[in-house]
C-alpha positions as CSV (number, residue, x, y, z in Angstrom):
1,M,12.1,5.5,61.4
2,Q,8.6,6.6,60.7
3,Y,9.8,8.3,57.5
4,L,11.6,5.1,56.5
5,N,8.5,3.1,57.1
6,R,6.4,5.5,55.0
7,R,9.0,5.3,52.2
8,L,8.9,1.5,52.3
9,W,5.1,1.5,52.3
10,T,5.1,3.9,49.3
11,I,7.5,1.7,47.4
12,G,5.5,-1.4,48.2
13,M,2.3,0.2,47.1
14,C,4.0,1.3,43.8
15,G,5.2,-2.2,43.3
16,M,1.7,-3.6,43.9
17,A,0.3,-1.0,41.5
18,W,2.8,-2.0,38.8
19,Q,1.9,-5.7,39.3
20,A,-1.8,-4.9,39.1
21,A,-1.3,-2.9,35.9
22,H,0.8,-5.6,34.4
23,A,-1.8,-8.2,35.3
24,Q,-4.5,-6.0,33.8
25,N,-2.5,-5.7,30.6
26,A,-2.0,-9.4,30.4
27,F,-5.7,-10.0,30.9
28,S,-6.6,-7.4,28.3
29,T,-4.3,-9.1,25.8
30,K,-5.9,-12.4,26.5
31,D,-9.4,-10.9,26.3
32,Y,-8.6,-8.9,23.2
33,P,-10.6,-7.2,21.7
34,N,-13.1,-6.0,24.3
35,K,-13.9,-2.6,22.7
36,P,-14.1,-1.1,19.1
37,I,-10.9,-1.1,17.0
38,K,-10.1,2.1,15.1
39,V,-8.5,1.6,11.7
40,V,-7.0,4.7,10.2
41,V,-7.1,5.0,6.4
42,P,-4.7,7.8,5.4
43,S,-6.6,8.7,2.3
44,P,-10.1,10.1,1.5
45,P,-13.3,8.0,1.6
46,G,-13.9,6.3,-1.7
47,G,-10.3,5.6,-2.5
48,P,-9.0,2.1,-3.1
49,P,-7.9,1.3,0.5
50,D,-11.1,2.7,1.9
51,L,-13.3,0.7,-0.5
52,I,-11.3,-2.5,0.2
53,L,-11.5,-2.1,3.9
54,R,-15.3,-1.5,3.8
55,I,-15.6,-4.8,2.0
56,L,-13.7,-6.5,4.8
57,V,-15.2,-4.7,7.8
58,P,-18.4,-6.9,8.2
59,R,-16.3,-10.0,8.2
60,L,-13.8,-8.5,10.6
61,N,-16.6,-7.5,12.9
62,A,-17.8,-11.1,12.9
63,A,-14.4,-12.6,13.4
64,L,-13.3,-10.2,16.2
65,G,-16.6,-9.8,18.0
66,Q,-16.1,-6.0,18.1
67,P,-16.8,-3.3,15.6
68,V,-14.0,-2.1,13.3
69,V,-14.3,1.7,12.9
70,I,-12.8,3.4,9.9
71,D,-11.1,6.7,10.5
72,N,-10.2,8.5,7.2
73,R,-7.3,10.9,7.8
74,P,-6.0,12.0,4.4
75,G,-3.2,14.4,3.7
76,A,0.2,14.6,2.0
77,G,-0.3,11.4,0.1
78,G,-0.9,9.4,3.2
79,L,1.9,10.8,5.4
80,V,-0.5,12.6,7.8
81,G,-2.6,9.6,8.8
82,T,0.3,7.3,8.9
83,A,2.3,9.6,11.2
84,Y,-0.7,9.9,13.4
85,V,-0.9,6.1,13.9
86,A,2.8,5.8,14.6
87,R,2.3,8.0,17.7
88,L,-0.7,6.0,19.1
89,P,-0.6,3.3,21.8
90,A,0.3,-0.1,20.6
91,D,-2.6,-1.7,22.3
92,G,-4.3,-3.3,19.3
93,Y,-7.1,-0.7,19.2
94,N,-5.3,1.7,16.8
95,A,-4.4,0.3,13.4
96,L,-3.4,1.5,10.0
97,F,-4.7,0.2,6.6
98,T,-3.0,1.6,3.6
99,T,-1.3,0.9,0.3
100,A,2.2,0.3,-1.0
101,S,2.6,4.0,-0.5
102,H,3.5,3.1,3.0
103,T,7.0,2.3,1.8
104,N,6.9,4.0,-1.6
105,I,6.3,7.6,-0.6
106,P,8.7,8.3,2.3
107,P,11.9,8.1,0.3
108,F,10.6,10.9,-2.0
109,N,9.7,13.2,0.9
110,E,12.1,14.9,3.2
111,N,9.4,15.7,5.8
112,V,8.5,12.2,6.9
113,T,8.5,11.9,10.7
114,Y,8.3,8.1,10.9
115,D,10.1,5.1,9.6
116,P,7.8,2.7,7.7
117,V,9.7,-0.3,9.0
118,R,10.8,0.5,12.6
119,D,7.8,2.5,13.8
120,F,5.2,-0.1,13.1
121,T,4.2,-3.7,13.9
122,H,3.5,-5.5,10.6
123,V,0.3,-7.5,10.8
124,T,-0.4,-8.6,7.3
125,L,-0.4,-7.9,3.6
126,A,-4.1,-8.3,3.2
127,V,-4.8,-7.7,-0.5
128,Q,-2.9,-7.1,-3.7
129,N,-3.9,-6.3,-7.3
130,F,-2.6,-7.7,-10.6
131,G,-0.6,-4.6,-11.2
132,Q,-1.1,-1.4,-13.1
133,V,-1.9,-1.4,-16.8
134,L,0.6,0.4,-19.0
135,V,-1.6,2.2,-21.5
136,V,-0.7,4.6,-24.3
137,H,-2.6,7.0,-26.4
138,P,-3.7,5.5,-29.8
139,D,-1.4,8.0,-31.6
140,V,1.7,6.5,-30.1
141,Q,3.3,4.3,-32.8
142,A,3.7,1.2,-30.6
143,R,1.3,-1.7,-30.4
144,N,3.4,-3.8,-27.9
145,L,6.2,-3.3,-25.3
146,T,9.0,-4.1,-27.7
147,E,7.9,-1.4,-30.1
148,L,7.3,1.1,-27.3
149,I,10.9,0.5,-25.9
150,A,12.3,0.8,-29.4
151,L,10.4,4.1,-29.9
152,A,11.7,5.5,-26.6
153,R,15.3,4.6,-27.4
154,K,15.0,6.2,-30.8
155,N,13.5,9.4,-29.3
156,P,15.3,9.9,-25.9
157,G,13.5,12.4,-23.7
158,K,10.6,12.9,-26.1
159,L,8.1,10.4,-24.9
160,T,6.2,11.3,-21.8
161,Y,4.5,9.4,-19.0
162,G,2.0,10.6,-16.4
163,N,3.2,10.7,-12.8
164,A,0.3,11.1,-10.3
165,G,2.8,11.6,-7.4
166,N,6.3,10.4,-6.6
167,G,6.2,7.0,-5.0
168,T,2.7,6.2,-6.3
169,A,1.6,3.2,-8.4
170,S,1.9,5.4,-11.6
171,H,5.5,6.5,-10.8
172,I,7.3,3.4,-9.5
173,P,6.6,1.0,-12.4
174,A,7.6,3.7,-14.9
175,E,10.9,4.3,-13.2
176,V,11.6,0.5,-12.9
177,M,10.8,0.2,-16.6
178,K,13.2,3.0,-17.5
179,T,16.0,1.5,-15.4
180,M,15.5,-2.0,-16.9
181,T,15.4,-0.7,-20.5
182,G,17.9,2.2,-20.3
183,T,15.3,4.5,-21.8
184,D,14.8,8.3,-21.2
185,I,11.1,8.9,-20.8
186,L,10.0,12.3,-19.4
187,S,7.9,12.3,-16.2
188,V,5.0,14.7,-16.2
189,P,3.7,15.5,-12.7
190,Y,0.0,15.5,-11.9
191,R,-2.0,16.0,-8.7
192,G,-3.8,12.7,-9.1
193,V,-4.8,9.8,-11.3
194,A,-7.9,11.6,-12.7
195,E,-6.0,14.6,-14.0
196,A,-3.3,12.4,-15.6
197,T,-5.9,10.1,-17.2
198,T,-7.7,13.2,-18.7
199,D,-4.5,14.4,-20.3
200,L,-3.7,10.9,-21.6
201,L,-7.1,10.6,-23.3
202,A,-6.5,14.1,-24.8
203,G,-3.1,13.1,-26.2
204,R,-1.2,15.6,-24.1
205,I,1.0,12.8,-22.6
206,D,2.0,9.5,-24.3
207,M,1.6,6.8,-21.6
208,F,0.4,6.1,-18.1
209,F,0.5,3.2,-15.6
210,V,-3.1,3.1,-14.3
211,G,-5.3,0.7,-12.3
212,T,-7.2,-2.1,-14.0
213,Q,-10.6,-0.7,-13.4
214,I,-9.8,2.6,-15.0
215,A,-7.8,1.0,-17.9
216,V,-10.4,-1.6,-18.9
217,E,-13.1,1.0,-19.6
218,H,-11.0,3.2,-21.9
219,V,-9.2,0.2,-23.6
220,K,-12.5,-1.4,-24.5
221,S,-13.8,1.9,-25.9
222,G,-10.7,2.2,-28.1
223,R,-9.6,5.5,-26.5
224,L,-6.5,3.9,-25.1
225,R,-4.3,1.0,-26.0
226,A,-3.1,-1.5,-23.4
227,I,0.5,-2.5,-23.7
228,A,1.2,-4.7,-20.6
229,L,0.3,-5.5,-17.0
230,T,2.9,-4.9,-14.3
231,G,2.1,-7.9,-12.1
232,K,3.3,-11.5,-12.5
233,K,-0.1,-12.8,-13.6
234,R,-2.6,-11.9,-16.2
235,W,-6.0,-10.5,-15.1
236,K,-9.0,-12.2,-16.5
237,G,-10.8,-8.9,-16.9
238,M,-8.2,-8.2,-19.7
239,P,-7.0,-11.7,-20.6
240,E,-5.5,-10.5,-23.9
241,V,-3.0,-8.1,-22.2
242,P,0.3,-9.8,-21.4
243,T,2.4,-9.1,-18.3
244,M,5.6,-7.0,-18.6
245,D,7.5,-10.2,-18.0
246,E,5.8,-12.0,-20.8
247,A,6.3,-9.0,-23.1
248,G,10.0,-9.1,-22.6
249,L,11.0,-7.5,-19.3
250,K,11.9,-10.7,-17.4
251,G,11.4,-10.5,-13.7
252,F,9.3,-7.3,-13.8
253,N,6.7,-7.5,-11.0
254,V,5.3,-4.3,-9.6
255,V,1.9,-4.5,-7.9
256,N,-0.1,-2.3,-5.6
257,W,-0.8,-3.9,-2.3
258,F,-2.8,-3.1,0.8
259,G,-1.6,-3.9,4.4
260,L,-2.5,-3.7,8.0
261,W,-0.2,-2.3,10.7
262,L,-0.2,-1.5,14.4
263,P,2.1,1.0,16.1
264,A,5.5,-0.5,17.0
265,G,5.6,-2.8,20.1
266,A,2.2,-4.4,19.7
267,P,1.9,-7.7,21.6
268,P,2.3,-10.8,19.4
269,E,-1.0,-12.3,20.6
270,I,-2.9,-9.3,19.3
271,V,-1.0,-9.4,16.0
272,Q,-2.0,-13.1,15.6
273,K,-5.6,-12.4,16.3
274,L,-5.8,-9.6,13.8
275,H,-4.0,-11.7,11.2
276,A,-6.4,-14.6,11.7
277,A,-9.4,-12.2,11.3
278,V,-8.1,-10.8,8.1
279,A,-7.2,-14.3,6.7
280,K,-10.8,-15.4,7.4
281,A,-12.3,-12.3,5.9
282,V,-10.4,-12.4,2.6
283,S,-11.2,-16.1,2.2
284,D,-14.9,-15.4,2.4
285,P,-16.6,-16.4,-1.0
286,D,-18.5,-13.2,-1.3
287,V,-15.4,-11.1,-0.6
288,K,-13.5,-13.1,-3.2
289,Q,-16.2,-12.4,-5.8
290,Q,-16.1,-8.7,-5.0
291,F,-12.4,-8.6,-5.3
292,D,-12.4,-10.6,-8.5
293,V,-14.3,-8.0,-10.5
294,Q,-12.0,-5.3,-9.3
295,G,-8.8,-7.1,-10.2
296,L,-7.9,-7.8,-6.6
297,E,-6.9,-11.0,-4.7
298,G,-6.8,-11.7,-1.0
299,V,-3.3,-12.6,0.4
300,A,-3.3,-12.5,4.2
301,M,0.5,-12.8,4.4
302,K,1.8,-14.0,7.8
303,P,3.1,-11.3,10.1
304,E,6.8,-12.4,10.0
305,E,6.7,-12.7,6.2
306,F,5.1,-9.3,5.9
307,A,7.8,-7.7,8.1
308,L,10.4,-9.0,5.7
309,F,8.4,-7.9,2.7
310,V,7.9,-4.3,4.0
311,A,11.7,-4.0,4.7
312,S,12.5,-5.3,1.2
313,E,10.0,-2.9,-0.4
314,A,11.3,0.1,1.6
315,K,14.9,-0.7,0.5
316,A,13.9,-1.1,-3.1
317,T,12.0,2.2,-3.2
318,Q,14.9,4.0,-1.5
319,E,17.2,2.8,-4.3
320,I,14.7,4.1,-6.9
321,A,14.5,7.4,-5.2
322,H,18.2,7.8,-5.2
323,R,18.3,6.9,-8.9
324,V,15.9,9.6,-9.9
325,N,17.5,12.1,-7.5
326,A,14.3,12.7,-5.6
327,G,15.1,11.2,-2.3
328,P,16.0,13.0,1.0
329,K,19.5,14.5,1.1
330,K,21.7,12.3,3.3
């Protein structure tokens, strides 16, 4: 009987401990945040997601009442830092801020240890650009997209484009263009954008999809020729450059975007608070001005819309990966 009483007492205490922990969690959610929030950027300092987040941090600090701490964890094109966040507690104090590579790189890598859709809570698509600029070396005998496509069809496998990494913003739009036009353009791999840009300027490759800020400098100097922009809207920094859609590839819209995630299972209340903070930050006039000169725009997509968007992007990239025979073996 004494043993039974001790067992009942132990069970009762465990139940009380669970209720206390549950109540504490509920209180913590309601009181969120009450300590610094770590945001992992899975790329080196000075890269696009890092620079964008640093613009937003002062406004996020003010909106949340707690400091947002950036933790750069580069490696394997973003896979290392992203996998790290997927394993962290979903308490709202561990977040991920990265680019479209979140969905674009995994289908091209057999060693991914996480699912970009299932293993994360999708907070918001915070910022996007106006797309990449398709630029060619001046020796390429094409002054617009129609002439470039005709040249590629006339010379299958002879024109080359720089690929700064499978799944990157230089690779995906090129493969989409090839699919839409039925052209055979050779992918030349590089370790990064800088290396590919150097070879393009030297005429060792014919074309490259590159960010607006890099493109505008070389186009204005005459060292490169801009053909089209991959987004759905023109960028006022290069108003004379048409979109791919305007240039003849109807429906073409490939932009680089930057989002915020938490590990899977984060409480909806925390997700909403973080989304509201980001929405307030990207609507700040000073932030808008800083984004504007870089060819960026704040979006702050709602969490439920972002979840659908990420799933759609992941599916589309998986299809591209299969088409170029670079995806994981099934």
